[in-house]
Biotite code that builds the C-alpha atoms (Angstrom):
import biotite.structure as struc

atoms = struc.array([
    struc.Atom([75.796, 74.079, 92.889], chain_id="A", res_id=1, res_name="MET", atom_name="CA", element="C"),
    struc.Atom([72.692, 76.277, 92.798], chain_id="A", res_id=2, res_name="LEU", atom_name="CA", element="C"),
    struc.Atom([73.557, 77.748, 96.209], chain_id="A", res_id=3, res_name="GLU", atom_name="CA", element="C"),
    struc.Atom([76.996, 78.757, 94.920], chain_id="A", res_id=4, res_name="LYS", atom_name="CA", element="C"),
    struc.Atom([75.433, 80.279, 91.798], chain_id="A", res_id=5, res_name="ALA", atom_name="CA", element="C"),
    struc.Atom([73.020, 82.271, 93.964], chain_id="A", res_id=6, res_name="LEU", atom_name="CA", element="C"),
    struc.Atom([75.907, 83.468, 96.155], chain_id="A", res_id=7, res_name="GLN", atom_name="CA", element="C"),
    struc.Atom([77.738, 84.660, 93.038], chain_id="A", res_id=8, res_name="LEU", atom_name="CA", element="C"),
    struc.Atom([74.727, 86.849, 92.189], chain_id="A", res_id=9, res_name="GLN", atom_name="CA", element="C"),
    struc.Atom([75.604, 89.082, 95.160], chain_id="A", res_id=10, res_name="LYS", atom_name="CA", element="C"),
    struc.Atom([79.050, 89.954, 93.819], chain_id="A", res_id=11, res_name="THR", atom_name="CA", element="C"),
    struc.Atom([79.741, 93.276, 92.117], chain_id="A", res_id=12, res_name="LYS", atom_name="CA", element="C"),
    struc.Atom([80.416, 91.642, 88.738], chain_id="A", res_id=13, res_name="LYS", atom_name="CA", element="C"),
    struc.Atom([77.045, 89.903, 88.618], chain_id="A", res_id=14, res_name="TYR", atom_name="CA", element="C"),
    struc.Atom([75.126, 92.925, 89.910], chain_id="A", res_id=15, res_name="ILE", atom_name="CA", element="C"),
    struc.Atom([76.600, 95.054, 87.110], chain_id="A", res_id=16, res_name="ILE", atom_name="CA", element="C"),
    struc.Atom([76.050, 92.287, 84.555], chain_id="A", res_id=17, res_name="GLN", atom_name="CA", element="C"),
    struc.Atom([72.453, 91.827, 85.696], chain_id="A", res_id=18, res_name="GLY", atom_name="CA", element="C"),
    struc.Atom([71.807, 95.552, 85.480], chain_id="A", res_id=19, res_name="SER", atom_name="CA", element="C"),
    struc.Atom([73.185, 95.634, 81.941], chain_id="A", res_id=20, res_name="LEU", atom_name="CA", element="C"),
    struc.Atom([71.066, 92.641, 80.934], chain_id="A", res_id=21, res_name="PHE", atom_name="CA", element="C"),
    struc.Atom([67.998, 94.269, 82.498], chain_id="A", res_id=22, res_name="PHE", atom_name="CA", element="C"),
    struc.Atom([68.613, 97.532, 80.646], chain_id="A", res_id=23, res_name="GLY", atom_name="CA", element="C"),
    struc.Atom([69.227, 95.693, 77.386], chain_id="A", res_id=24, res_name="PHE", atom_name="CA", element="C"),
    struc.Atom([66.016, 93.694, 77.637], chain_id="A", res_id=25, res_name="PHE", atom_name="CA", element="C"),
    struc.Atom([63.986, 96.750, 78.669], chain_id="A", res_id=26, res_name="MET", atom_name="CA", element="C"),
    struc.Atom([65.353, 98.552, 75.623], chain_id="A", res_id=27, res_name="LEU", atom_name="CA", element="C"),
    struc.Atom([64.335, 95.659, 73.375], chain_id="A", res_id=28, res_name="ILE", atom_name="CA", element="C"),
    struc.Atom([60.818, 95.488, 74.814], chain_id="A", res_id=29, res_name="TYR", atom_name="CA", element="C"),
    struc.Atom([60.260, 99.233, 74.636], chain_id="A", res_id=30, res_name="PHE", atom_name="CA", element="C"),
    struc.Atom([61.498, 99.327, 71.020], chain_id="A", res_id=31, res_name="ILE", atom_name="CA", element="C"),
    struc.Atom([59.127, 96.496, 70.132], chain_id="A", res_id=32, res_name="VAL", atom_name="CA", element="C"),
    struc.Atom([56.282, 98.376, 71.855], chain_id="A", res_id=33, res_name="ASP", atom_name="CA", element="C"),
    struc.Atom([57.072, 101.639, 70.095], chain_id="A", res_id=34, res_name="SER", atom_name="CA", element="C"),
    struc.Atom([57.286, 99.929, 66.699], chain_id="A", res_id=35, res_name="LEU", atom_name="CA", element="C"),
    struc.Atom([53.862, 98.442, 67.323], chain_id="A", res_id=36, res_name="ASN", atom_name="CA", element="C"),
    struc.Atom([52.122, 101.536, 68.720], chain_id="A", res_id=37, res_name="MET", atom_name="CA", element="C"),
    struc.Atom([53.280, 104.476, 70.812], chain_id="A", res_id=38, res_name="SER", atom_name="CA", element="C"),
    struc.Atom([52.172, 104.615, 74.426], chain_id="A", res_id=39, res_name="TYR", atom_name="CA", element="C"),
    struc.Atom([50.132, 107.790, 73.885], chain_id="A", res_id=40, res_name="SER", atom_name="CA", element="C"),
    struc.Atom([48.227, 106.125, 71.029], chain_id="A", res_id=41, res_name="GLU", atom_name="CA", element="C"),
    struc.Atom([47.770, 103.018, 73.149], chain_id="A", res_id=42, res_name="MET", atom_name="CA", element="C"),
    struc.Atom([46.322, 105.114, 75.989], chain_id="A", res_id=43, res_name="ILE", atom_name="CA", element="C"),
    struc.Atom([43.860, 106.765, 73.600], chain_id="A", res_id=44, res_name="ARG", atom_name="CA", element="C"),
    struc.Atom([42.857, 103.487, 71.969], chain_id="A", res_id=45, res_name="ALA", atom_name="CA", element="C"),
    struc.Atom([42.803, 101.090, 74.928], chain_id="A", res_id=46, res_name="TYR", atom_name="CA", element="C"),
    struc.Atom([43.113, 103.102, 78.118], chain_id="A", res_id=47, res_name="GLY", atom_name="CA", element="C"),
    struc.Atom([45.760, 103.744, 80.736], chain_id="A", res_id=48, res_name="LEU", atom_name="CA", element="C"),
    struc.Atom([45.388, 100.364, 82.429], chain_id="A", res_id=49, res_name="TYR", atom_name="CA", element="C"),
    struc.Atom([46.623, 98.472, 79.385], chain_id="A", res_id=50, res_name="LEU", atom_name="CA", element="C"),
    struc.Atom([49.745, 100.627, 79.189], chain_id="A", res_id=51, res_name="VAL", atom_name="CA", element="C"),
    struc.Atom([50.439, 100.130, 82.903], chain_id="A", res_id=52, res_name="ILE", atom_name="CA", element="C"),
    struc.Atom([49.980, 96.364, 82.560], chain_id="A", res_id=53, res_name="ILE", atom_name="CA", element="C"),
    struc.Atom([52.205, 96.372, 79.461], chain_id="A", res_id=54, res_name="ASN", atom_name="CA", element="C"),
    struc.Atom([55.024, 98.234, 81.218], chain_id="A", res_id=55, res_name="VAL", atom_name="CA", element="C"),
    struc.Atom([54.741, 95.999, 84.303], chain_id="A", res_id=56, res_name="VAL", atom_name="CA", element="C"),
    struc.Atom([54.964, 92.917, 82.084], chain_id="A", res_id=57, res_name="LEU", atom_name="CA", element="C"),
    struc.Atom([58.003, 94.418, 80.326], chain_id="A", res_id=58, res_name="ASN", atom_name="CA", element="C"),
    struc.Atom([59.697, 94.887, 83.701], chain_id="A", res_id=59, res_name="VAL", atom_name="CA", element="C"),
    struc.Atom([58.809, 91.344, 84.839], chain_id="A", res_id=60, res_name="ILE", atom_name="CA", element="C"),
    struc.Atom([60.099, 89.807, 81.598], chain_id="A", res_id=61, res_name="MET", atom_name="CA", element="C"),
    struc.Atom([63.294, 91.893, 81.741], chain_id="A", res_id=62, res_name="SER", atom_name="CA", element="C"),
    struc.Atom([64.000, 91.000, 85.365], chain_id="A", res_id=63, res_name="VAL", atom_name="CA", element="C"),
    struc.Atom([63.367, 87.298, 84.793], chain_id="A", res_id=64, res_name="SER", atom_name="CA", element="C"),
    struc.Atom([65.485, 87.298, 81.620], chain_id="A", res_id=65, res_name="SER", atom_name="CA", element="C"),
    struc.Atom([68.343, 89.085, 83.397], chain_id="A", res_id=66, res_name="ALA", atom_name="CA", element="C"),
    struc.Atom([68.203, 86.609, 86.292], chain_id="A", res_id=67, res_name="ILE", atom_name="CA", element="C"),
    struc.Atom([68.180, 83.698, 83.857], chain_id="A", res_id=68, res_name="LEU", atom_name="CA", element="C"),
    struc.Atom([71.174, 85.063, 81.954], chain_id="A", res_id=69, res_name="MET", atom_name="CA", element="C"),
    struc.Atom([73.068, 85.709, 85.205], chain_id="A", res_id=70, res_name="ASN", atom_name="CA", element="C"),
    struc.Atom([72.368, 82.213, 86.500], chain_id="A", res_id=71, res_name="LEU", atom_name="CA", element="C"),
    struc.Atom([73.375, 80.700, 83.169], chain_id="A", res_id=72, res_name="SER", atom_name="CA", element="C"),
    struc.Atom([76.664, 82.627, 83.268], chain_id="A", res_id=73, res_name="THR", atom_name="CA", element="C"),
    struc.Atom([77.281, 81.604, 86.876], chain_id="A", res_id=74, res_name="ALA", atom_name="CA", element="C"),
    struc.Atom([76.671, 77.941, 86.120], chain_id="A", res_id=75, res_name="MET", atom_name="CA", element="C"),
    struc.Atom([79.128, 78.034, 83.213], chain_id="A", res_id=76, res_name="VAL", atom_name="CA", element="C"),
    struc.Atom([81.681, 79.709, 85.472], chain_id="A", res_id=77, res_name="GLU", atom_name="CA", element="C"),
    struc.Atom([81.187, 77.154, 88.244], chain_id="A", res_id=78, res_name="LEU", atom_name="CA", element="C"),
    struc.Atom([81.294, 74.128, 85.970], chain_id="A", res_id=79, res_name="LYS", atom_name="CA", element="C"),
    struc.Atom([84.254, 75.368, 83.969], chain_id="A", res_id=80, res_name="GLY", atom_name="CA", element="C"),
    struc.Atom([84.933, 74.357, 80.405], chain_id="A", res_id=81, res_name="ARG", atom_name="CA", element="C"),
    struc.Atom([84.197, 70.664, 80.194], chain_id="A", res_id=82, res_name="GLU", atom_name="CA", element="C"),
    struc.Atom([83.731, 70.471, 76.471], chain_id="A", res_id=83, res_name="GLY", atom_name="CA", element="C"),
    struc.Atom([82.311, 72.079, 73.384], chain_id="A", res_id=84, res_name="ILE", atom_name="CA", element="C"),
    struc.Atom([78.679, 71.482, 74.321], chain_id="A", res_id=85, res_name="ALA", atom_name="CA", element="C"),
    struc.Atom([78.819, 73.427, 77.614], chain_id="A", res_id=86, res_name="THR", atom_name="CA", element="C"),
    struc.Atom([78.002, 76.692, 75.835], chain_id="A", res_id=87, res_name="ASN", atom_name="CA", element="C"),
    struc.Atom([74.834, 75.313, 74.266], chain_id="A", res_id=88, res_name="PHE", atom_name="CA", element="C"),
    struc.Atom([72.911, 76.070, 77.471], chain_id="A", res_id=89, res_name="GLY", atom_name="CA", element="C"),
    struc.Atom([73.729, 79.759, 77.085], chain_id="A", res_id=90, res_name="PHE", atom_name="CA", element="C"),
    struc.Atom([72.715, 79.725, 73.411], chain_id="A", res_id=91, res_name="PHE", atom_name="CA", element="C"),
    struc.Atom([69.438, 77.962, 74.188], chain_id="A", res_id=92, res_name="SER", atom_name="CA", element="C"),
    struc.Atom([68.603, 80.643, 76.758], chain_id="A", res_id=93, res_name="VAL", atom_name="CA", element="C"),
    struc.Atom([69.517, 83.340, 74.230], chain_id="A", res_id=94, res_name="LEU", atom_name="CA", element="C"),
    struc.Atom([67.355, 81.779, 71.500], chain_id="A", res_id=95, res_name="PHE", atom_name="CA", element="C"),
    struc.Atom([64.493, 81.372, 73.968], chain_id="A", res_id=96, res_name="GLY", atom_name="CA", element="C"),
    struc.Atom([64.634, 85.043, 74.891], chain_id="A", res_id=97, res_name="ILE", atom_name="CA", element="C"),
    struc.Atom([64.950, 86.263, 71.322], chain_id="A", res_id=98, res_name="LEU", atom_name="CA", element="C"),
    struc.Atom([62.170, 84.056, 70.000], chain_id="A", res_id=99, res_name="THR", atom_name="CA", element="C"),
    struc.Atom([59.453, 84.292, 72.623], chain_id="A", res_id=100, res_name="TYR", atom_name="CA", element="C"),
    struc.Atom([56.099, 83.656, 71.044], chain_id="A", res_id=101, res_name="GLY", atom_name="CA", element="C"),
    struc.Atom([54.495, 80.995, 68.945], chain_id="A", res_id=102, res_name="CYS", atom_name="CA", element="C"),
    struc.Atom([56.197, 77.936, 67.500], chain_id="A", res_id=103, res_name="THR", atom_name="CA", element="C"),
    struc.Atom([56.043, 79.255, 63.955], chain_id="A", res_id=104, res_name="SER", atom_name="CA", element="C"),
    struc.Atom([57.962, 82.373, 65.050], chain_id="A", res_id=105, res_name="CYS", atom_name="CA", element="C"),
    struc.Atom([60.729, 80.244, 66.546], chain_id="A", res_id=106, res_name="VAL", atom_name="CA", element="C"),
    struc.Atom([60.959, 78.068, 63.438], chain_id="A", res_id=107, res_name="ILE", atom_name="CA", element="C"),
    struc.Atom([61.037, 81.116, 61.162], chain_id="A", res_id=108, res_name="ALA", atom_name="CA", element="C"),
    struc.Atom([63.726, 82.809, 63.280], chain_id="A", res_id=109, res_name="PHE", atom_name="CA", element="C"),
    struc.Atom([65.959, 79.737, 63.311], chain_id="A", res_id=110, res_name="LEU", atom_name="CA", element="C"),
    struc.Atom([65.462, 79.238, 59.572], chain_id="A", res_id=111, res_name="ALA", atom_name="CA", element="C"),
    struc.Atom([66.440, 82.863, 58.970], chain_id="A", res_id=112, res_name="ALA", atom_name="CA", element="C"),
    struc.Atom([69.808, 82.306, 60.613], chain_id="A", res_id=113, res_name="ILE", atom_name="CA", element="C"),
    struc.Atom([70.430, 79.064, 58.764], chain_id="A", res_id=114, res_name="GLY", atom_name="CA", element="C"),
    struc.Atom([69.182, 76.416, 61.178], chain_id="A", res_id=115, res_name="ILE", atom_name="CA", element="C"),
    struc.Atom([66.595, 74.204, 59.532], chain_id="A", res_id=116, res_name="SER", atom_name="CA", element="C"),
    struc.Atom([64.956, 71.197, 61.102], chain_id="A", res_id=117, res_name="PHE", atom_name="CA", element="C"),
    struc.Atom([61.793, 69.149, 60.979], chain_id="A", res_id=118, res_name="SER", atom_name="CA", element="C"),
    struc.Atom([59.291, 69.506, 63.775], chain_id="A", res_id=119, res_name="VAL", atom_name="CA", element="C"),
])
């Protein structure tokens, strides 16, 4: 099943979808960076190396998130619609990407959208 999902990644649809996911995640990470501190201020405060490392990490996280979203989409397409719970894998990946960070951030994010639970 994984081999078929990897073969699907070479099709035009998944290349375009992956590029859109990559661009979307890069946009998110650069907006978060700019809301925190601009790159010119960061260079003055911490040096050029930190900015380079930050941008490289943004690219790595965006690429890995885009690959994960593409593989998740491919697996749903290959498995078909077996039931209601098949889409939960996609939502768990989405929540994981949107709530990277500490446990309290994840709990606060889920509580903000109406999901409450006990850890």
